[in-house]
C-alpha positions in Angstrom: 102.9 74.0 109.8 98.4 72.6 109.9 96.9 70.6 107.4 95.1 72.3 104.6 91.3 72.2 105.3 89.1 69.6 103.1 88.5 73.2 100.9 91.4 73.6 100.7 93.4 76.6 102.0 91.6 79.4 104.5 92.2 82.6 103.0 90.0 85.4 104.6 91.2 87.6 106.2 90.3 90.8 108.2 90.9 94.1 107.7 89.5 97.6 110.1 86.5 94.8 111.1 86.1 93.9 107.8 86.4 90.2 106.3 87.9 89.8 103.4 87.7 86.8 101.2 91.5 86.7 100.3 94.3 89.3 100.7 94.4 90.1 97.3 93.3 93.8 96.4 93.2 95.8 93.5 94.9 99.0 94.3 93.2 102.9 93.4 94.4 104.4 90.0 95.0 100.4 88.5 91.3 99.6 88.1 89.2 102.3 87.2 86.0 102.2 88.9 85.4 99.1 88.7 83.6 98.3 85.8 85.7 98.3 83.4 87.0 95.1 84.5 83.8 93.3 84.6 84.1 92.1 80.8 87.4 90.7 81.7 87.2 89.4 85.2 84.6 87.6 88.0 85.1 91.1 90.5 84.0 87.9 93.0 86.9 86.4 93.2 89.1 89.6 94.4 89.7 90.2 97.5 88.5 94.5 97.4 88.7 96.5 94.6 90.0 99.9 95.8 88.3 102.8 93.3 90.0 105.7 91.6 91.3 108.1 94.2 87.7 111.1 94.6 87.7 114.0 95.3 85.5 116.5 95.9 84.5 118.9 92.4 85.5 116.8 89.7 89.3 117.0 88.7 91.0 117.1 85.3 94.5 116.2 86.6 97.8 116.9 85.2 98.5 117.7 80.8 99.4 115.6 78.7 102.2 113.2 78.7 101.1 111.3 82.0 102.5 107.7 81.7 105.8 106.8 80.8 107.2 103.6 80.7 110.3 102.4 82.1 112.5 100.0 83.2 110.9 97.8 85.5 108.2 99.8 85.6 106.2 103.1 84.6 106.2 106.9 86.1 102.3 108.5 86.1 101.5 111.5 86.6 97.8 111.5 86.0 97.3 114.0 88.9 94.3 112.5 90.4 92.2 113.0 87.6 88.5 112.4 88.7 84.7 112.5 88.0 84.1 113.9 91.8 82.7 112.1 94.6 79.0 113.6 93.5 79.5 111.4 90.0 80.9 108.6 91.8 78.0 107.7 93.8 75.7 108.8 91.2 76.8 106.7 88.1 79.5 104.9 88.9 79.0 103.3 92.2 75.4 101.7 91.2 77.2 99.4 88.8 78.6 97.6 91.3 75.4 97.1 93.6 75.3 93.6 92.5 78.7 92.5 93.5 80.2 90.8 96.7 83.4 92.1 97.1 84.2 95.1 99.3 84.6 98.3 98.0 86.9 101.2 99.6 86.9 104.5 97.9 89.5 106.1 98.1 89.9 109.8 99.6 91.7 113.1 98.3 92.0 116.3 99.5 93.8 119.5 99.6 93.2 120.7 102.8 91.7 118.8 106.5 88.3 120.0 106.5 88.1 118.5 102.6 88.7 115.0 103.8 86.2 115.4 106.6 83.9 116.4 104.3 84.6 113.3 102.4 84.8 111.5 105.1 81.4 112.3 106.4 79.5 112.4 102.5 81.7 108.9 101.9 79.3 107.3 105.2 76.2 108.2 104.0 77.1 105.4 100.6 76.0 102.1 102.0 78.2 100.8 98.9 81.0 101.8 100.0 82.3 99.2 102.8 85.5 101.6 104.3 87.8 104.3 103.0 91.2 104.2 102.0 92.7 108.2 102.8 95.3 108.6 100.3 97.5 111.4 102.1 100.5 109.9 99.4 100.5 111.0 95.9 103.7 112.4 94.4 102.5 113.8 91.5 100.4 116.7 92.7 101.1 120.4 93.0 99.3 121.0 96.4 97.9 118.7 98.9 98.4 114.9 98.8 101.6 114.6 99.8 102.6 117.0 102.3 100.1 115.6 104.6 102.0 112.3 104.3 105.1 113.7 105.2 105.4 115.1 108.6 103.8 112.7 111.1 101.2 116.0 112.6 99.4 116.1 109.0 99.3 112.7 109.0 97.9 112.7 112.3 95.2 115.7 111.5 93.7 113.8 108.6 93.1 110.8 109.9 91.4 112.4 113.2 89.5 114.3 110.8 88.2 111.2 108.7 88.0 109.3 111.7 85.3 111.2 113.4 82.7 111.2 110.5 82.8 108.3 109.5 81.8 104.6 111.1 83.6 102.4 107.7 86.4 101.5 108.7 89.4 103.6 107.9 92.6 103.2 106.0 96.0 105.6 105.4 97.4 105.5 102.2 101.5 106.3 103.1 104.3 107.4 100.9 107.3 106.5 100.4 109.4 109.4 100.2 109.8 110.2 104.0 112.6 109.7 106.3 111.1 107.6 108.7 107.8 105.3 107.5 107.1 103.5 110.7 106.8 107.5 112.6 104.0 108.1 110.2 102.5 105.0 110.8 102.5 105.1 114.7 101.2 108.7 113.9 97.8 107.4 112.0 97.5 105.0 114.1 97.5 106.7 117.4 94.5 109.1 115.2 92.8 106.3 114.8 93.1 104.9 111.6 92.5 101.1 111.6 95.0 100.3 109.3 98.0 101.3 107.0 98.8 100.4 102.9 101.9 101.2 102.0 103.6 102.4 99.7 102.2 104.6 97.0 104.7 105.4 94.3 108.0 107.0 94.2 108.7 110.3 93.0 110.7 109.8 90.2 111.2 111.4 86.4 112.1 110.3 82.3 113.8 112.7 80.1 114.3 112.2 76.3 117.3 112.9 75.0 116.4 113.5 71.6 114.3 117.0 72.9 116.0 117.6 76.2 113.5 117.8 78.1 111.0 115.3 80.7 109.1 112.5 79.3 106.7 113.8 81.7 104.4 116.6 80.8 104.4 117.0 85.4 108.5 116.6 84.9 108.3 114.2 87.9 105.5 111.3 88.4 105.6 108.0 90.7 107.6 105.2 89.8 105.6 101.7 90.0 105.8 98.1 89.3 109.3 95.7 89.9 111.8 98.5 90.1 110.1 99.7 93.7 109.2 96.2 95.0 112.7 96.1 97.0 112.3 99.6 98.5 108.2 98.6 99.6 109.0 95.2 101.4 111.3 96.9 103.8 109.1 99.8 104.7 106.3 97.5 104.6 108.3 95.5 107.4 109.3 98.4 109.1 105.4 99.5 109.4 104.9 96.3 110.3 106.6 95.9 113.8 105.5 100.2 114.6 102.0 99.5 114.6 99.5 96.6 115.9 96.9 97.5 113.4 96.1 95.7 110.3 99.5 96.9 107.4 98.5 96.6 103.9 101.6 95.6 101.3 101.6 97.9 98.1 104.7 97.6 95.6 106.1 95.7 92.2 103.1 92.6 93.3 103.1 90.6 90.1 103.0 87.0 91.1 101.8 85.1 93.8 105.2 84.6 95.3 105.8 88.6 95.2 102.1 89.1 97.7 103.4 85.8 99.7 106.4 87.8 100.4 105.2 91.4 101.5 101.9 88.8 103.6 105.8 87.4 105.4 107.1 90.8 106.2 103.9 90.9 108.1 101.3 93.1 105.5 97.8 91.3 106.5 97.1 91.9 102.8 97.9 93.4 99.3 97.1 95.1 96.7 98.0 94.8 93.2 98.6 98.3 90.4 100.5 98.1 88.0 100.3 94.1 87.1 96.2 95.1 86.4 98.0 97.0 82.8 100.0 94.5 82.2 97.5 91.6 82.8 94.1 92.8 83.6 93.9 89.0 85.0 96.7 89.6 86.9 94.6 89.8 90.6 92.3 86.6 90.1 96.0 85.0 88.8 97.6 86.2 92.3 94.4 84.9 94.2 94.8 81.4 92.6 98.4 80.8 92.9 98.3 81.5 97.0 95.8 79.3 97.0 98.2 76.7 95.4 100.7 77.1 97.4 99.6 77.2 100.1 98.5 73.8 99.6 101.4 72.7 98.5 102.8 73.7 101.5 100.4 72.4 103.7 99.3 75.5 104.9 95.7 75.4 106.1 95.2 79.7 106.9 96.6 82.8 104.4 96.6 84.0 108.3 99.9 81.2 109.4 101.5 82.9 106.8 101.4 86.8 108.5 105.0 87.8 109.9 106.0 84.7 109.6 110.0 86.1 108.4 112.7 85.0 110.6 115.5 87.3 111.1 
């Protein structure tokens, strides 16, 4: 293996031409609009921030209860509550102007045209460095997940977004499909610069005392350590199917978790539920990745990408 550099291992990675200082991003929906964590951690130590999903108009989301703790994870049915694109640009993004960390906007639409309009609007905002396209949220009743389970629909959304923005486009894939590799290939062919996966897995919880679902929406998205083995398998499959970067998501709580995703082919990772348990989780994972590489004589984190031997 290569010797580490004098200043420590090189943690840089590239997603769609965007160079990140390290491979650790925060997952959409678990980090608010970034401002919520500013008093808790140094956001400039992160590889990237992915903002809470945004739609053209404000969305109230699902009725409560919307979050339930489960064994080794949690279920959420927030329903993509958000302030809407205009309010995001006017009220949220100015708070991030001084950051050196790239900011990804996460787009959600109910029609292909809505995605296209959001992409065009995002392209005009300097503080937005890249776009993540959410075609995979499992806890809304229309749109979103429907696009993510069919290769043709996923490609249509991707092509519409790609045609309306010059920014890097990352498409977030659903685990609730029979063949994630086929979906990954379809969005790559449609112009995606990267794919991220997995989003949450559809699940539910029951209150035996009331004999009712614990979530008002009945079902929600399962996240946390419980889904990590599924996520690892799907990231490995996607990485073997496409030539664009793959960003791994799903139950990442430690640097070891992150490095497992990188070893199976991910160029970067997103930390989600861990942020809700420990607000400093993402920064800690960055530090521990660097320590692992140093201890093992690995000069660059990119040397670990796809290093799995099977």
